[in-house]
C-alpha positions as CSV (number, residue, x, y, z in Angstrom):
1,M,78.8,136.7,-33.3
2,K,79.4,134.0,-30.4
3,Y,81.5,131.9,-32.2
4,Q,83.9,132.3,-35.1
5,E,82.6,131.4,-38.7
6,V,82.5,127.8,-39.4
7,K,84.7,126.3,-41.9
8,N,85.1,123.6,-44.0
9,F,87.1,120.6,-42.7
10,I,89.6,118.8,-45.3
11,N,92.1,117.0,-44.9
12,G,93.0,118.0,-41.7
13,E,92.6,121.5,-41.5
14,F,89.9,124.0,-41.4
15,S,89.7,125.8,-45.1
16,P,88.4,129.4,-45.8
17,C,85.7,129.1,-47.8
18,T,84.7,131.9,-50.3
19,N,81.2,131.1,-51.5
20,K,78.2,132.8,-49.8
21,R,77.4,132.3,-46.4
22,I,74.2,132.0,-44.4
23,D,73.4,133.2,-40.9
24,V,73.2,130.2,-38.0
25,D,70.8,131.4,-35.5
26,S,70.2,130.4,-32.0
27,P,67.0,129.5,-31.4
28,L,67.0,130.2,-27.7
29,T,67.2,133.6,-28.8
30,G,66.8,134.3,-32.3
31,E,70.4,136.1,-32.4
32,I,73.1,135.0,-35.0
33,I,75.9,133.1,-33.4
34,S,77.8,131.8,-36.6
35,T,78.1,131.9,-40.3
36,V,78.3,128.9,-42.4
37,P,79.4,128.6,-46.2
38,L,77.2,127.2,-48.8
39,S,79.8,124.8,-50.4
40,T,79.6,123.4,-54.0
41,Y,80.7,120.6,-56.2
42,S,84.7,121.9,-56.2
43,D,84.7,122.0,-52.3
44,V,83.5,118.3,-52.5
45,D,85.4,117.2,-55.0
46,K,89.0,118.8,-52.6
47,A,87.5,116.7,-49.6
48,V,87.1,113.3,-51.6
49,I,90.7,113.6,-53.1
50,A,91.8,114.0,-49.4
51,A,90.0,111.0,-48.3
52,K,90.6,109.3,-51.5
53,N,94.9,110.0,-50.6
54,A,93.9,108.8,-47.1
55,F,93.0,105.8,-48.0
56,P,95.4,103.6,-48.6
57,A,97.5,104.2,-45.7
58,W,94.6,104.2,-43.4
59,S,92.9,101.3,-45.0
60,G,96.3,99.2,-44.6
61,M,96.1,99.6,-40.8
62,T,94.7,96.9,-38.7
63,S,91.1,97.3,-37.2
64,K,93.0,97.1,-33.9
65,M,95.5,100.3,-34.6
66,R,91.7,101.9,-35.8
67,S,90.3,101.3,-32.6
68,Q,92.5,102.9,-30.5
69,I,92.3,105.7,-32.1
70,L,88.5,105.8,-32.0
71,Y,89.4,104.9,-28.1
72,T,91.3,107.7,-27.7
73,Y,88.6,109.9,-29.5
74,R,86.1,109.1,-26.9
75,Q,88.5,109.5,-23.9
76,I,88.4,113.2,-25.8
77,V,84.2,113.0,-25.7
78,E,84.2,112.4,-22.1
79,Q,86.4,114.8,-20.6
80,N,84.3,117.8,-22.4
81,V,80.6,116.1,-22.3
82,E,79.7,119.7,-21.0
83,S,81.4,122.1,-23.2
84,L,80.1,120.2,-26.5
85,A,76.6,120.1,-24.3
86,A,76.9,123.6,-24.3
87,I,77.2,124.0,-27.8
88,I,74.5,121.9,-28.5
89,H,72.3,124.0,-26.3
90,E,73.6,127.4,-27.8
91,E,73.0,126.2,-31.7
92,N,70.4,123.5,-31.1
93,G,68.1,125.0,-28.2
94,K,68.4,121.1,-26.5
95,T,68.0,121.8,-22.8
96,M,71.4,120.9,-21.2
97,D,70.2,118.1,-19.5
98,E,69.0,116.7,-23.4
99,A,72.3,117.8,-24.5
100,I,74.2,115.7,-22.1
101,A,72.4,112.8,-22.8
102,E,73.0,113.5,-26.6
103,V,76.7,113.7,-25.7
104,R,76.5,110.5,-23.8
105,K,74.9,108.5,-26.6
106,S,77.6,109.5,-28.8
107,I,79.9,108.1,-26.1
108,E,78.0,104.8,-26.3
109,L,78.1,104.9,-29.8
110,T,81.9,105.4,-30.8
111,E,82.4,102.4,-27.9
112,F,80.8,100.1,-29.9
113,A,82.9,100.9,-33.0
114,C,85.8,100.2,-31.0
115,S,84.7,96.4,-30.3
116,V,84.5,96.2,-34.3
117,P,88.3,94.4,-33.8
118,Q,85.9,92.1,-31.6
119,I,82.6,91.8,-34.0
120,A,83.7,92.3,-37.8
121,T,86.3,89.3,-37.6
122,G,85.3,87.3,-40.6
123,E,85.3,83.5,-40.9
124,V,87.6,80.7,-41.9
125,L,86.5,77.2,-42.3
126,E,88.5,74.3,-44.2
127,V,85.7,73.3,-46.3
128,S,87.9,70.3,-48.1
129,V,90.7,68.1,-47.4
130,G,93.9,71.3,-47.8
131,V,90.9,73.6,-48.8
132,E,90.6,76.8,-47.2
133,C,88.0,79.7,-47.5
134,R,88.0,82.5,-45.7
135,S,86.0,85.7,-45.4
136,E,87.1,89.3,-44.1
137,F,85.4,92.8,-44.3
138,A,87.1,95.1,-46.6
139,P,86.3,98.8,-46.8
140,L,84.5,100.6,-49.3
141,G,86.6,103.6,-49.9
142,V,85.4,106.9,-49.5
143,V,81.8,107.1,-48.2
144,A,79.4,110.1,-47.2
145,S,77.4,111.1,-44.7
146,I,74.9,113.8,-44.0
147,N,73.3,114.5,-40.9
148,P,70.2,116.4,-39.6
149,F,70.1,119.4,-37.0
150,N,67.9,117.6,-34.5
151,F,71.0,115.8,-33.0
152,P,74.0,117.5,-34.4
153,H,76.6,115.3,-32.4
154,M,74.5,111.8,-31.9
155,V,73.5,111.2,-35.4
156,P,77.3,111.7,-36.9
157,H,78.2,109.3,-34.5
158,W,75.6,107.1,-36.2
159,T,77.6,106.9,-39.2
160,V,81.2,108.0,-39.0
161,P,83.0,105.6,-36.3
162,N,81.5,102.7,-37.6
163,A,82.7,103.9,-41.3
164,I,85.9,104.6,-40.2
165,A,86.7,102.0,-37.6
166,L,86.1,99.3,-40.7
167,G,88.3,101.1,-42.9
168,N,86.7,103.8,-45.1
169,C,87.5,107.8,-45.7
170,I,84.5,109.6,-44.7
171,V,83.0,113.1,-46.1
172,M,80.3,114.4,-43.7
173,K,77.8,116.9,-44.2
174,P,76.3,118.7,-41.1
175,S,73.0,120.6,-41.1
176,E,73.8,124.4,-41.9
177,L,71.0,124.9,-39.3
178,T,73.7,123.6,-36.4
179,P,77.2,123.1,-37.8
180,V,79.2,124.3,-35.1
181,T,78.7,121.0,-33.1
182,A,80.6,119.2,-36.1
183,M,83.4,121.6,-36.0
184,K,84.5,120.6,-32.5
185,M,84.2,116.8,-33.5
186,A,86.7,117.5,-36.1
187,E,89.1,119.3,-33.3
188,M,88.6,116.3,-30.9
189,L,89.3,113.6,-33.9
190,K,92.2,115.3,-34.8
191,Q,93.5,115.6,-31.7
192,A,93.0,111.6,-30.9
193,G,95.3,110.9,-33.6
194,L,93.2,110.6,-36.5
195,P,95.1,110.6,-39.8
196,D,94.4,114.0,-42.1
197,G,91.9,113.1,-45.1
198,V,90.2,110.2,-43.0
199,F,87.3,112.5,-41.4
200,N,86.0,115.7,-43.8
201,I,83.6,118.0,-43.4
202,V,81.7,120.0,-46.1
203,N,79.3,122.8,-44.9
204,G,76.8,123.7,-47.6
205,A,73.1,122.8,-48.3
206,K,71.3,121.1,-51.4
207,E,74.3,121.4,-53.3
208,V,76.3,119.4,-51.2
209,V,73.9,116.5,-51.0
210,E,73.5,116.5,-54.9
211,A,77.5,116.7,-55.3
212,F,77.8,113.6,-52.8
213,C,75.0,111.4,-54.6
214,D,77.1,112.4,-58.1
215,H,80.4,112.3,-57.2
216,P,82.0,108.9,-58.8
217,D,84.2,108.7,-56.0
218,I,82.0,108.0,-53.3
219,K,81.0,104.8,-52.5
220,A,78.5,105.1,-50.1
221,V,75.9,108.1,-48.6
222,S,74.0,107.4,-46.0
223,F,71.2,110.1,-45.0
224,V,69.2,111.2,-42.0
225,G,65.9,114.0,-42.5
226,S,62.5,113.9,-43.9
227,T,61.0,111.2,-45.7
228,P,60.4,113.6,-48.9
229,V,64.1,114.7,-49.1
230,A,65.1,111.2,-47.9
231,Q,63.4,109.7,-51.1
232,I,65.1,111.9,-53.3
233,V,68.7,111.1,-52.2
234,Y,68.1,108.1,-51.9
235,R,66.9,107.6,-55.8
236,R,69.6,109.9,-57.1
237,A,72.7,108.2,-55.2
238,T,71.0,104.5,-56.7
239,S,71.2,105.8,-59.9
240,N,74.5,106.6,-59.8
241,L,75.1,102.9,-58.7
242,K,75.9,103.9,-55.1
243,R,74.8,102.6,-51.9
244,C,72.4,104.5,-49.8
245,L,70.8,104.2,-47.0
246,A,68.6,106.9,-46.3
247,L,66.6,107.9,-42.9
248,G,63.1,109.4,-43.2
249,G,60.9,110.8,-40.7
250,A,58.1,109.4,-39.0
251,K,54.6,109.2,-36.5
252,N,55.1,106.8,-34.1
253,H,51.6,105.3,-32.7
254,L,51.2,104.4,-28.8
255,I,48.1,101.5,-28.7
256,V,47.0,102.6,-25.5
257,L,44.4,100.3,-23.6
258,P,42.8,101.1,-20.0
259,D,44.6,98.3,-18.1
260,A,47.8,100.5,-18.6
261,N,49.6,102.0,-15.4
262,L,48.0,105.5,-15.3
263,E,50.9,107.3,-14.0
264,L,54.0,105.5,-15.7
265,S,52.1,105.7,-19.3
266,A,51.0,109.6,-18.6
267,S,55.0,110.4,-17.8
268,D,56.5,108.4,-20.2
269,I,54.2,109.5,-23.4
270,A,54.8,113.1,-21.7
271,A,58.3,112.9,-21.7
272,S,58.6,111.3,-25.6
273,M,56.2,114.4,-27.2
274,C,58.1,116.8,-25.4
275,G,61.6,115.8,-25.5
276,S,63.3,117.6,-27.5
277,A,60.7,119.9,-28.2
278,G,58.8,116.8,-30.0
279,Q,61.8,117.2,-32.9
280,R,62.8,113.7,-32.9
281,C,61.7,110.9,-35.1
282,M,61.2,108.8,-32.2
283,A,58.5,111.0,-30.3
284,A,54.9,109.8,-29.2
285,S,53.1,111.3,-32.5
286,V,49.4,109.8,-31.9
287,M,47.6,107.8,-29.4
288,I,44.9,105.2,-30.6
289,A,42.8,105.2,-27.5
290,V,41.4,101.4,-27.3
291,G,38.4,102.0,-25.1
292,N,38.1,104.6,-22.3
293,V,41.6,105.8,-21.5
294,N,40.4,109.3,-20.2
295,P,41.9,108.9,-17.0
296,I,45.6,108.2,-18.7
297,I,44.5,111.2,-20.8
298,D,43.5,113.9,-18.3
299,R,46.9,112.6,-16.6
300,L,49.2,113.1,-19.8
301,C,47.6,116.6,-20.4
302,L,49.1,117.4,-16.6
303,E,52.3,116.1,-17.2
304,A,52.3,117.7,-20.7
305,S,51.7,121.1,-19.4
306,K,54.8,120.3,-16.7
307,F,57.1,120.6,-19.6
308,I,57.7,124.6,-19.3
309,P,58.7,126.3,-22.3
310,G,62.3,127.9,-21.4
311,V,62.7,125.8,-18.1
312,K,61.7,122.0,-19.0
313,M,61.5,122.0,-22.9
314,P,63.4,123.7,-25.6
315,P,62.5,125.6,-28.6
316,I,61.8,124.8,-32.2
317,I,64.8,124.9,-34.3
318,S,64.0,128.2,-36.6
319,R,61.3,130.5,-36.6
320,Q,59.5,128.5,-40.0
321,S,59.3,125.3,-38.5
322,R,57.8,127.5,-35.6
323,E,55.1,129.2,-37.8
324,N,54.6,125.3,-39.5
325,L,53.8,123.9,-36.6
326,I,51.3,126.6,-35.5
327,K,49.6,126.7,-39.0
328,Y,49.4,123.0,-38.3
329,I,47.1,123.3,-35.1
330,N,45.3,126.1,-36.9
331,D,43.9,123.9,-39.1
332,A,43.5,120.6,-37.1
333,E,41.2,123.5,-34.9
334,L,39.7,124.6,-37.6
335,K,38.4,121.0,-38.5
336,G,37.0,120.8,-35.3
337,A,39.4,119.0,-33.4
338,K,39.9,119.6,-29.9
339,L,42.9,121.3,-28.0
340,L,43.3,119.6,-24.9
341,V,46.5,121.3,-24.4
342,D,47.2,124.8,-26.6
343,G,51.1,125.3,-26.7
344,R,50.1,128.3,-28.5
345,K,49.3,129.9,-25.2
346,F,51.9,129.2,-22.6
347,G,53.2,132.1,-19.8
348,A,56.4,133.3,-21.0
349,D,59.1,133.9,-18.2
350,D,62.3,134.9,-17.7
351,T,64.1,132.2,-18.7
352,A,62.0,132.1,-22.3
353,D,63.8,134.7,-24.4
354,P,60.6,136.3,-26.3
355,N,62.9,136.2,-29.2
356,G,63.2,132.9,-29.4
357,Y,61.3,130.1,-31.3
358,Y,59.1,128.8,-28.5
359,L,55.9,126.8,-28.7
360,G,54.5,124.8,-25.8
361,P,53.2,120.5,-25.9
362,T,50.1,120.3,-27.5
363,I,47.5,117.9,-27.5
364,I,44.9,118.1,-30.2
365,D,42.0,115.1,-29.6
366,W,40.3,113.8,-32.6
367,R,37.8,111.5,-31.3
368,E,34.8,114.0,-31.5
369,T,35.2,115.0,-35.1
370,D,34.5,113.4,-38.3
371,A,37.3,115.1,-40.0
372,K,40.4,112.9,-40.4
373,M,43.7,113.5,-38.7
374,P,46.3,114.2,-41.5
375,E,49.1,111.3,-41.8
376,S,51.8,114.0,-42.3
377,E,55.1,114.0,-40.3
378,V,54.6,116.7,-37.4
379,F,58.0,117.8,-35.7
380,G,57.5,119.4,-32.8
381,P,55.7,118.9,-29.2
382,V,52.1,118.2,-30.8
383,F,50.1,114.8,-29.9
384,E,47.4,113.7,-31.3
385,I,44.4,111.2,-30.1
386,I,42.4,109.4,-31.8
387,S,40.4,106.0,-31.3
388,A,40.0,102.1,-31.8
389,K,37.1,99.9,-30.5
390,S,39.9,97.3,-30.5
391,V,43.7,96.1,-30.6
392,E,43.0,95.1,-34.1
393,E,41.3,97.8,-35.4
394,A,44.3,100.4,-33.9
395,L,46.8,97.8,-35.2
396,S,44.8,97.9,-38.7
397,I,44.9,101.9,-38.5
398,Q,48.6,101.7,-37.8
399,H,49.3,99.7,-40.5
400,E,47.6,102.8,-42.8
401,S,50.4,105.1,-41.8
402,P,52.9,105.4,-44.3
403,F,55.5,105.6,-42.2
404,G,57.2,102.8,-39.6
405,N,59.9,103.8,-37.1
406,A,58.5,103.1,-34.4
407,A,55.0,101.9,-32.2
408,S,54.4,101.4,-28.9
409,A,51.2,99.4,-27.1
410,F,50.7,100.8,-23.1
411,T,49.1,97.7,-21.4
412,Q,49.5,95.5,-18.2
413,N,48.3,92.4,-20.9
414,G,51.0,90.7,-22.0
415,A,49.3,88.6,-24.7
416,I,48.2,92.1,-26.1
417,A,51.8,93.5,-25.8
418,K,53.2,90.4,-27.6
419,M,50.0,90.9,-30.3
420,V,51.1,94.5,-31.0
421,A,54.9,93.8,-31.1
422,Q,54.4,90.9,-33.7
423,N,52.0,92.9,-35.5
424,A,53.0,96.4,-35.9
425,S,54.4,97.5,-38.9
426,A,57.5,99.2,-37.6
427,G,60.8,98.5,-37.3
428,M,61.4,99.5,-33.6
429,I,58.6,98.6,-31.1
430,G,58.1,99.5,-27.6
431,I,56.0,97.9,-24.4
432,N,54.9,100.7,-22.2
433,I,58.0,102.7,-23.4
434,G,57.5,106.3,-25.7
435,V,60.8,106.2,-26.9
436,P,62.1,102.7,-28.1
437,V,65.4,103.2,-29.2
438,P,67.7,100.5,-29.2
439,R,70.9,100.3,-27.6
440,E,73.9,99.1,-28.9
441,P,74.8,96.3,-30.1
442,F,71.1,96.8,-31.4
443,S,70.6,98.6,-34.2
444,F,68.7,101.6,-34.6
445,G,66.2,101.2,-38.0
446,G,62.4,102.0,-39.6
447,W,60.6,100.2,-42.2
448,N,58.3,101.7,-44.8
449,A,58.7,105.5,-45.6
450,S,60.7,105.8,-42.9
451,K,63.7,103.8,-44.2
452,F,64.8,103.6,-47.8
453,G,67.8,100.8,-48.3
454,A,69.1,98.0,-46.9
455,G,70.5,97.3,-43.4
456,D,70.1,99.8,-40.5
457,I,72.1,102.4,-39.6
458,T,73.8,101.2,-36.0
459,G,74.8,98.1,-34.2
460,R,75.4,95.3,-35.7
461,S,73.6,96.1,-38.7
462,S,75.5,98.9,-40.1
463,L,78.8,96.5,-40.7
464,G,77.6,95.8,-43.8
465,F,76.6,99.1,-45.4
466,W,79.9,100.2,-44.4
467,S,82.0,97.2,-46.0
468,Q,82.3,94.5,-48.5
469,L,83.1,90.5,-48.0
470,K,86.4,89.5,-49.5
471,K,86.4,86.1,-50.0
472,V,89.5,83.9,-50.2
473,T,89.7,80.4,-50.8
474,S,93.3,78.5,-50.9
475,K,95.0,75.3,-51.3
476,W,99.3,74.8,-50.8
477,A,99.7,71.4,-51.5
478,K,98.4,68.2,-53.1
479,Q,96.9,66.0,-50.9
480,E,97.3,62.3,-50.6
481,I,93.6,62.3,-49.6
482,T,91.5,64.4,-51.8
483,D,87.6,64.8,-52.4
484,W,85.8,66.0,-55.2
485,M,85.9,69.7,-54.0
486,S,89.9,69.3,-53.6
């Protein structure tokens, strides 16, 4: 194996785990690169005990002291961008450029957490003569974070830096498909001086997720993954009276008009549908063509074809996921949809290992069939085209989608762009942008079946999820001048 076996990280140490282990294979080649344990409730309990013991001292530090440790961590990550990217490339399949960009985003997220002393300051006000009220952000205690395979470094940085900057101690579960990156994260946090027990990793699958939801000492749970699992996690965690923020899947709609800039639109949509092999919840999924946009579609097909698997586009995460995508494409073809670009047929070259889980860009045109495009999420480099007679009809179609992560308008008409921005049922809107991900301090989060719970998972909006407000009202001496509140 290329990497040592994955271990849990509890109380500042990598802990041997005697439970059953499963293989971690690289989607680049299909080769086994490590193994990961399937931990149990007892393993979670050990991590929670360590976190609970570390909490008094960690929460007792000033926020500035905590942020200094995070700033040191940020510097360590900055010094190791390429080595971290190499691991992401190996276990997730991302191209090196994509992996480097992911680590760079993790650095940006950590920088935001370093600013917590400046933005989570609370308030103070003399509310009456001699009476002062103040509020402050207080940590919750032990919290948990459940993460997906598609961004094994960035998504943990949506939660971990902010949660610990606010004084919490955290137990994290990486995806069992991509657990190696998380081990490096643990090493670097320890190197930065993070006290033992503040950050813990418990590897595994369903049993670990259920333990996070059930453990009485875990106060809040975050989840990022598919919508069906997000719903299960949200219901189970909240039924145990925990806070929960569960982010699910998406099928993002792009409303494209004939006046859209041909070159900009085609290249941006192609990058959105093909980046990370389409395995991201913000990927372009569906074009709603309003009027004749065939020149843009033709150019899009040309641009998408440039994303050659093994050269510019990474593989699918697993053999099973690839088979599911091929089945979706086959079914669409059987229903009469036209394949403008067929990703099942691509010329493998020296850089695309025949044993890897590759699939080329695929563009499915539903416009000339009576069959309806499925509403289900397609987590891969598959882009679908439907049509509408007007922007109003396009918005109506977008509203029918159960999801609500992102929606975009491609047009040069400012009034139409504003109309889409104001009326689309999605939490993140793009104007001539295929991946409208907000940058810090703006927060990330969708609507509808793309998110369960209040608030967002990053930016200023996340601070309320990882903390609780403490309000203090004080009066020290009898005042000569009083009012009804004194």
